N, C-alpha and C positions, 0 to 999 in steps of 0.2 A: 549458355542452356544446363538447367538442372538435370543429369544425367538420372535416369530409374533404371532399378533393374525388373526383370519380371521372372518374381519364384514361381512355382507349380504348388499349388496344395492340392494333397490327394488327401480325401477322409473317408474310409472303409469303415462304413456302421457292420459293430459286431451283431449287433440284433437287426435281422433281418438281410444282414448283406448286402443292404442299396452302398452303391460308390456313388460320391460326387467329386465333381472337379471346380475349383474355381482358380481364378487368377486374379492378381490383384496388384497393381502399378506401386510400388512403393519406389518414394525418393529418397538416396543415397545416403541423404543427412537430413531429411527434410523435416516437418511439423510432427508431432509426436502424434499418433493414432489414438491414445489411451482416451484420450473423452471422445470416442465414440463405441467405446469398448458395447456399451448398452445397445447399440442399436445393430449387432453383428453376433446376438443371443439364439441359440435356437435350443429346441425342445432336449430335456436332459437325456442324455442315450451315451451308455460305455460306446468312446470311440476309441481306434488306434491310427494314429495322424502321422504322416512323415513330409518332411519340408525339406527340398531342395532348392539351395540358392547356391552362389557361386561361393560365398562366403559362410554359411552354415548346414550343416546336414544334423539333423536331428530327429530321435525317435521317441515319443512320450505316448501315456496311455494317461486318458482326464476326462473328465465330463464333457459332453459337447456344447453343454449351456456357456461353458467358457473356452471353446476352442479357438473359435476363430480370433477372438481377443488376444488369445495368447498365443497365438500363431502371427498376431500384429506385434504384439512385444516382442515375439524371437526375432523377427524382421525386422524393428527396428534398434533392437542392442544386437548386431551382425556378432559384436565379439562375443556375447553370452552363451558359455557354456558350460554351465550351471543351475543347478533347483535348490533353490531357497528354501525348498518345504514348508514349514510350520510359520517364517515371516517374509514368507513369497509378499514381496510388496505391491505383485500385479495381481493379489487375488483375495479376496477376504478368506483370514485364518480358517483352516478346517480344525483347527480347535478351537472350540467354544470359550476357553479360558485366555485365548490369544485375544489379539489386536483385531477388531471388527469393523467393517463397514457403517460408517457414522462417528465412529470414536474420536477422540482430539488427541492429538499427541504435540507435545512441544519438543521441539529438536532440538539437543544441549550443541552450539555447534562452537570450534575452539579458532577457527581460521584455518585449518589443517584439511589436506584432503581424505583424510577418511570419513569425517564429519558431516565434509562437502558432498560427497557420494551419498552418506546413507541420506541427506536431505533430496538427493536428486530421488533416489529410488522410492520415496515415499508420496515426494510431490506428483512423479509419472503417473503414480498408480489410480491418482483421482478415486482414491476411496476414503482421506481421512481428511476434518480441517487440521490443519497446519497451524502454529507457531513456530517462534524459536529463540532463544535465549542465548546471552552471551554471557561468559561467569567470568569476573576478573574477580581472582582468590589475591592478588599481590599488588599492588600501588609503589610500582618502581619508576616512580616517577623522575626521583631523586634518590640513584642508590650512592651516590659519592657523598650525601651528606645525614641524612635521616631517612631511617629504617621504619619508622615509624610507620602504619598505615595512615592514609592522610596526609602526607608529606606532599610539595609541589617539587616542580623540576623539569629536566628534560633528559637524563640518561638512563638507563633501563633496560628491560628486554623490550621495550618498544611495544606496548600490548596494542597500542594504538592501532597498529600495521596489523594485526590480526581481528583487531572490532572492523576497522576498514574491508575485511577480506571478507568476514562474515556476513555486510551489508553486501557486499557484493555478489555474494551468491546466491542470498535472498530475493537480490534485483533479478540475478538472471535464471532463478525459478519463475519466474511469475510475482515478483513482490510477495514475498512471505514477509508478517510484519514479524519482525525482531526488534528486541530491547537488550540493553545491559544491565545487568546487574552484578552488584558490586558487594561481594564475602569477603573482601579482605579481611573485615575485622575477626569475621566469624573464622576465616583462618589461621589467623596469627591465634588468639586462645585457643582453639580446639584442634588445632595441627603442629602448628610451629614451633609454638613454643613447648610444648612436649615433649616433640624431638629434640631440640637446642638442650633441654634436659640431661636427654638421652646421649646426643653428641657429648657432651661436656662430661658424662660419668663414665665414658668409653665404649658403649655400645653403637649400636649400629641401628637405628631407627629407620623405618620405610613412609617416607610421610606419603606417597603417593598413595598406598592400599587407605592409611588413614584419610586422605583427602576424599576418595569414593565412599566412605563408609559415613563421616561426617559433615560433607559439607555438601557432593554431587549428589551422592541419591540421600542425602540427609535434608539437611539447609535449603538444597536449591530446589530437590522433591518436593519438598513442603510449602514451599513458595508459591511454586507456579504449579501445583499440581492442587493443593489443598487452603491455599493461601485467599478467601477473598480479598484480600488487600494489601496482594502482592504488591503493586505497580506502585506502591508507598515505598516501599522496601527500594526500589529501581531506578535507576539513573535512565530518565526516559529518552532515551536518544531511539526512537519506533521510527520504522519507513512506514509512512502512510499509505497503504494499501491492501485489496482483502487476500485471505488465501487463495490460492489456487486453485484449492480442490473445490467441487461443485455439490459436494455432500455437506450436510450440516450435521451440526450434533441433536438436534431434535428428530432427525432422521433415522437416528440408531434406533431407537425405540418400536418407531413405527416397521420395522424390517424384522427385528427381531422380536418382536411381541412385549416379554416380560422384559427384557435384557434392556438394561436401563446403560445409555450410553459411556465409555469407560474414558477416564485419562490417562495418558501415558506419558512417559521419560522415554524419547528415543536417544540413545550416543553413538560415537563411532569404536564402540569397543568391537573389538574381534573375540566376540562369547556367544553364547546360546541359551535360552529357556526350552524345558518342556514341563509338562505339565501331568502332574501323578493324574490318572482316569478316576480314581474315586470324589476326591475332593479337589482336584483342580491347583494341589501346592506347586507353588514353582522351584524346578531344581535348574541349578545354574551348571552348564554342561560346556566343555570345551566345545573352543570354535573349529572348525573345518582346516585352516590353516594353521599347521601345529608352528610352526616359525613366529605366529604373529598373536599368538593366542594368549590371551589378557584376563581369561579367571583367574590368575593369580595376582593381581591388582583389584580384583572384585570379592574376594574368596569371605571377607568379614561384612560384606554388605548383607543385609537382615533378610530373612521373608518378606515381612510388609513392605519394604521398598521393592525387592524386585516384582513383587506381584504387577508392579505399573512401569515396569521396565521394559525394553525392548531393544535390540541389536539385531537393524538389518542385514550386517555385514557377515552374520556369523557363519556364512554357508559360502561365502566368498575368500579367493586367495589375493595377498595384497597386490599382485600384478592385474588381478581381475578388476579390482577397485580402481586401480591408476591407470587401465586404459579405459575404462568406465569415466572418467574426469575427463579424459584429453577428446574420448569421444564427443562429449558434450559440451565442452568447449570451457568447462567449469573454470571460475577465475584462481583457484586454487592447482589445478590440475599439475603445476611444474612445481609445487612448491616444495619443498625439500622437507622430511622428517625431523621432526624435534625428537631430541635425544634425552632423557634425564628428566629431572623433576619439572616440571612444565613452566613454572613460573619466574625463574630467575633468570637475570640475563647476564650479568657480570660471571657468573660463572660456568657461562660457557665456553668452548676453548674457543682459542684464537689463534690459528696457524701460523699469521703474520705476524705475531709475538711470538711464538713459540709456545704457548699456555695450550696444555693437555685438558681433556674433560674433568680427571681428577684434582691437576693444580688449581684450573679456576674455581671448583668447588671448596677448595679446604681454603682459598684465598679469602674466599665470600663466608666460610662459615668463621673464619679470624674476627669478622665486622663482630660479630655475635659475641663469643666462647675467648675468655682472658685466656693468654697463653700463658704455658705453666709447662717448663722445661724439664724433662725426665730423661733417664738413662735407656740407651737401647741395651739388651743382654741378648748374648747368646744363647739360646734352651737349653742345648749340650752341655757347654763348656762354663755357664752362669757366668762369663765374662764379658763386662762393659766392650760392648764394638761402637758405640755413638752416642748421638743422641739425639733427642726431639725436641718441637715447641709446642707440643700437646697430643692429648691421646688423641685427639677428635682428627688429626693429620693424616694417621693413618687407618689402613681396613685390613681387618685378617685377611689373607689370602695375597695382599697385595706386597708386589715386590718391593725390596727395601734397597735401597741404597748403601752400603757400609764403603765408606772411606778405606783403601790399601785393601781389600779385599778382592782376590781371585774367582772367590766362588758365591752363586747367586743366592741371596738372604730374600726371605720371606716372612711375612709379619704370620705370628704363629697366633698369640693374644696378645690379651692388653690385663695388664695389674693395676687396677687404681688403687688398691691401697699403697703400692710401692711408687706408684707412677712411672713404670716401667711400661717397655713396649719389648715383648721376647719375639726373637726372629729364630728360623733356621735355614739351616741348607738344603736347598732341594723342595722342589713344587710339591714334592709328595712325601712327603717327612709326614711320620706318623703322628706328630704334633697338629698337623693340619688333616688327619684323617676324622671325620667325627663317628664314632661306633653309635650313640645316643644321645639325645638330647632329653631337658624338661621344659614343659611347660604350663606357667601355672593358672593360666584360663585359657581355655577355647571359644571363639566365639563362632558358637554353630550357627550356620545360614538356617534352621529350623529350629534355632534356640532351646535345642536339645541335644544331646550324643545320640549316636545309635545305639538302639535298645538294650545290644549285647553290651554296651558299659554300664547300663544302668543297673544289670540283674545282680541279684548278691554273690556274692563270692562261692565260685565254685568249687569241686573238689578235684575237681583236672581242669589243664592247662584248655582252653577253648580258640580257636582260629578257625576267622570266615571265610570259608573259600567257596566263590561262585554262590554265596548267598547261603551258604550250609555249614553249619556248626557241624564239626568233627572233635572227637574225644579222643586226645594223644597219650594220655594215661599219666602226666608232669603234675605232681602236686604243687599250685602254684596258692595265692592268696588275692589275686585280681584275675577277671577275665580278659583276655588278649583279642584282638583284632584284628585284621591284616589288611591295610589301606594303600595307600600311592602315596606318597609326601615330595614335597617341593619348595625349597628355602628359598630361592631367587627366582624371577622372572626368566623363562628360556629353559631353566635347568632340567634335564630330562628327569623326570619323575622315575623317585627308586621307592621299591617296597618299605614296609616296616609295621612292625608291631603297635598298637598304641593299646596302652591300658594307663588305668588310674594307679598312682605306686608316689610316697616320698622318693624323692632325691636331693640328696647332698644336705639333707635335713630339712629340705621344703616342703612343708605339707601341702596336700590334695594337688589338685594339677595333674596333667599325664605324663606320662616318660612315653617318647616315642625310640624305639631300635629299630637300627638300620641291620636286617638279619644278614643279608645276602654282603650286599657291597658298603661302606662305608662312604661318607661324602665329603667332599673336598670344602676347605675353608667355609665352615660356619661360626657362625658368629651371634653370641646373647644381643637381643632388640633384632635381629631379623625378623621377617615371618615366616611359620612355618604354615604351611597349607596342606589341607588332607583331602583325598580323590577317593570315591570309589569306583573304578574304572573312568569313566570319563564323566563323572558326576560332583561338582566338588562340595566337599561339607560343612568346610569352613575353613579358620585359622586362627592360629594365636602367637602372641610372643615370646621368643624363645628366651628363656631367663639363664638356662644354664646350657654348658654344652659339655660331652665326656668324649675326650679322641682316644685312639690307638696305642697313645703313649700313654695316657693315662691308664687304662687295661694294663700294662705293661709293669707300671709301677705295681697297682696293687697286686700283681703274682709276684713279685720280687720279694 
């Protein structure tokens, strides 16, 4: 027999001081009440609401037109103790520039728990017409023989299992229509080949940032949202069922008058989007969960793409996402989190064989890049202390095993001209501490830098602090603005000064100075992303790095 809880919902009207008491019998994990939202709406009145159950106690202020339906949602999702504000999947967006009732949302599903919960939230809201797409970026049917897209075989990262999980999730959520889209050739030419060139030249590219810009929010978004013939590009493995949403795209215009229904692409990224009040321009904002924030990976996605993107997980913690997946018995609820580049199989770690992630990925790259042996040199003594099989086999900041040495060595830099890897003793050696760097080009999300960088050369140093420009009196050739910088995912953001200036003979671009604290282990090829507070402005590829050791050499 199904157990029931008997919560007491007390509604106190602020206007009129009218009190009402309602009791509702709700199954502990029974059918969702979302489909009956319209039946429990009342005239709009500002109210204060207190909900008491053994599992949840919350106090909120909202419109009574959504009060009872909101209460139903809170009772059904007993472990939900968060507010999703702008992208609240249970209510139409309070911002006219965000997703609205009647809009069509395409879910980009990967087969992981994050994108699955994203689909759960949107499907349970019953506000949008939904479809789903599974994007295949890498044809790993036979990594043991041919790596070219279209090759066949049986080994690899087993994307087929992810595709099966995606189909299970869509069936579990009411048969959301889903299709598989093959973008492996586009990924190969636009992301993978440029990354290979970088690795072979000794730099450290980030394919995940390029994938989001060029593929996921580039080719994929273009096909699923704007191409009338997108089905001809896709592998038609479609689940034949109607969308679980009761609303149709056509109703959006009826509900909002002049506003036509809009198409969106929803992903499981931990990020947020806010909109400017005047023109509704999208602003990429950090997620609520700082440990899972993924705005770094999205930092090069342009404004035109963000204006059609939504991130339902932006105001959730990872623990809440996992809890929701288990609560609603999603097929991916216990699936482990994927790490590293998302498409490669043989580069993954294998504890049974003693293979780490780094060793696995290095071996994977050996299949593409010709091995070129060179020397490993001590950065202080300039003595040869070992040899390497290729510049791509080491990363700046990585520990280096030097035979016969009692001290721990770390990779400090790569000399592409001499084909040497320079190592130093100690993790915080001056050669590992970056004081400034240069970026030839920054992909500003709004397609232009902050206005302070566009001003003509001033007669005094300009530093942006709390939105105001203050004169410091020092003579400089270019204006400087204070922003926050990050050179890798999950790195703690650091304050920096950004200005236009030549660096090491490189004309144009931007120089970034870390004024307070140097940054550990920065390498050319990495992505530098910039923020103003929680607002991500854009990113660029690091072209050169200056360390504390370099500064010391200049002073001698």
